[in-house]
Steps between C-alpha positions, in 0.01 A plus 500: 500500500360482854215313664298533813679358812367163615527593869519824691824642635374449856438127442843459336672659799304287744594180314867602485505567873335165575754315284791672672355401837473136392862490382615623841325221680719206598400147425388317814788317668460131546649332801838346410444231762454155355316261727630150554250223562669219694276234349484638148415225246481242780134535604235311302124541518348170607187565295629619163845340521656830386784686668381779726653841429640746753278789602571787742194594707472714813875496553534120483595235246226275371472234233186492293325308225226660294431217260128585442584866431758410235313228317145570389264216571715345774271312732525274800580566862777753437420833673541819303831557680705269721742675736774364725692732732874439507534575871255216576729250332865595540540474883340154517685389189836600650416328827412179322809501280728556799330221693534259210875558479556523874768254622257334741272415206783400268432125506132547410587750229764275342262203507224704332736630232630151430146366471414779256752362251239275347582364155307627200393181326395677179828689477693182573315322219578780255865498606517122450346535153751770408786278621370215284493732198861598565612138511305427183666798328844373594413158357371653177814712463711185534295339223557807281875462540474129417295581187762752391776242547303256282482736208178694549537837321626767747229749401230249601672416829544873570123548473438215739750638749345846479157361587634289787700790644190722497304236691791453740518873580125505565522198730792651690304822549204303635727309734654823630155640575342191650801340661482524880797564721565261784307578822690708752659313785410577861834679542429717198153582629640596841754727334218661301289562809800652678563743216131595490504563876788745464309690234178508699669643808523832317126530444436708812723782378455446127390783275198437277738443208706247698189327629362471146830347387493243782142398431570482128811290557291248692252493211207564732150471361213628712142411411225712655132417477233751611291203614758447774595855603723383785705259293782522248645180360876530454724284286876535522752363255851607606758380251209369293483189717194483720154636562341561839147598601450739793231737617486861616429588866564147625826386346722219626776274368266199485349655188825422322420132533160551342271558798311827499417656838147623556404864453345690783395860456 
């Protein structure tokens, strides 16, 4: 049994030829190069408070925030896109970091770092409360042993001990989290600044990957606000110990002590 062909022989041949041509085409090759952004995850938008993401435009690295484009209904003073060019930041940032850890500024840097070790009263209070709970747990455990010696059924004492031990573990965990280490001595701070100086000396010849590692190791945080296009506020926390404000295009070691130089465009 036969039926009428759905398409003509000419159309079938044309389709077959077109398919063969498509199979011969190669998939477009993507560049294997992976770009490294030196300040990746370190730049924060001063308006939205969100991290700015790396963006490659016109052969240069930028950091951008498009908060209004990603969240419908976002209002306020945030522009549609906020851009910060990496090359506008890195040279001045390196210059400031090197000046901060320069031997001639060592005394001022050490003094600023020592002053930054301010106690956290709330954390100290929580640590004290956790220590009190630990002492109370020890006292209650001693009472459990005394009760056992005076004939209290072991299964009852075991329940008490289990409850006390659970509270003791919780208190110890809180103390580990909230407990503060002793402030660094001046000698320890000077040793830290010396080690940081040795690392920073390699910035001039560092690859983007090495530069990113150095900045990340210092726990830099850069806040950029489009309302102040010539200014980037920088916080540094090497070894998780101190924070320092500084500004782009007019950076100096006095910023480490908490004074911000003026911005002149």
